C-alpha positions, 0 to 999 in steps of 0.5 A: 643141904651141906653143914654151911647151908644149914647154918646159913638159912638157920641165921637166915631165920633168926635175922628175920626174927631179929629184924622185927627189932628197932635195934641191935642190942649193941653198948655204945662205945667206952674205955674199957670196952664193955661185954657185948650181947651174945644176942648180937651175932644174929644182926647185920646192922651192927656199927662197926667201928673203924677208927682205931688204930690196929692192934697188931703190926703183922710181926711177932715183936708185938705179941706177949713175951710169953707167948710160947707158954701162953699158947702151949707152944713147944716153940717160939713162933717167927715172923714171916715174910715181908713183914705180914705176919707171924706164924708158926707149926705144931704137931697139931698144925700151923698157925699165922696171926695178922692184921688185914691188909686195906688194898690201894684201892678204895673201891677194893677195900675190904672191912669187918662189916664184910666179913660180918655178912659172909661176903668174905667166906668160901669154905663150907662153915659160917659162923658168928661168936662174940670172943673174951666177951668184947670182940665180934668175931666170925669163923670160917673154914678156908678153901678144900676145909684145910684151915680154920680163919678167926676173924676179929673186929677190934674197932679198927679198919682192919681186923685181927685175925687167926689161920689154923691150919692142918700139918703139911703132911697131912695137906699132902697126903689129901692132895695125892688122894685128890679129897678135901677134908671133911668140914665138920673134921676140920670145924670141930678140930681147927676152930676150938685153937683159933678161939683158944688163940684169939680169946689169950692174945686179944686181952694181952695185945690190946687190953681193955681193947675190944669192938666198942672200945672209944 
């Protein structure tokens, strides 16, 4: 059984136990946003908000002026093509900071609740977690295990996302060998960096915010 299968099976077992409870351990909405109970990661049926404005406009201008120092970067990030993300590259890899964009067709729109339930996961690793004590989040590996994606619920209909990638050189080397990155190695190398980004950025761009912000 693969690592993701083990994680998902364990999660399902936890959900079976949690389903005996009358309701998830979820605080009421408030301002500032309340801290979240870590046990909430065991529940599918959380009350996800959709009414807040997005916390990020997909350009680097939204980020704090000291972003380079804050994240320990060697050079400042830049706004990507068509103002759809903030991107950058370092010796350890590449990154992208973005706010989800909803599709035009209502039937094709996806929300954080879909991510939380694992509907949008393509890799072999999937984990629910609480970020900065106030945000629900899901962490998973991308295609070929070449990236780690952290999707965060900020109470908006469009979630916030941090993606950390291997360098182009490492990815190209794997392609030439017709190999995929090891999922456990990718999880341990890339995902902590994605969590660090979110933990440092969200308090700066979303003061007093969180998944349960009124």
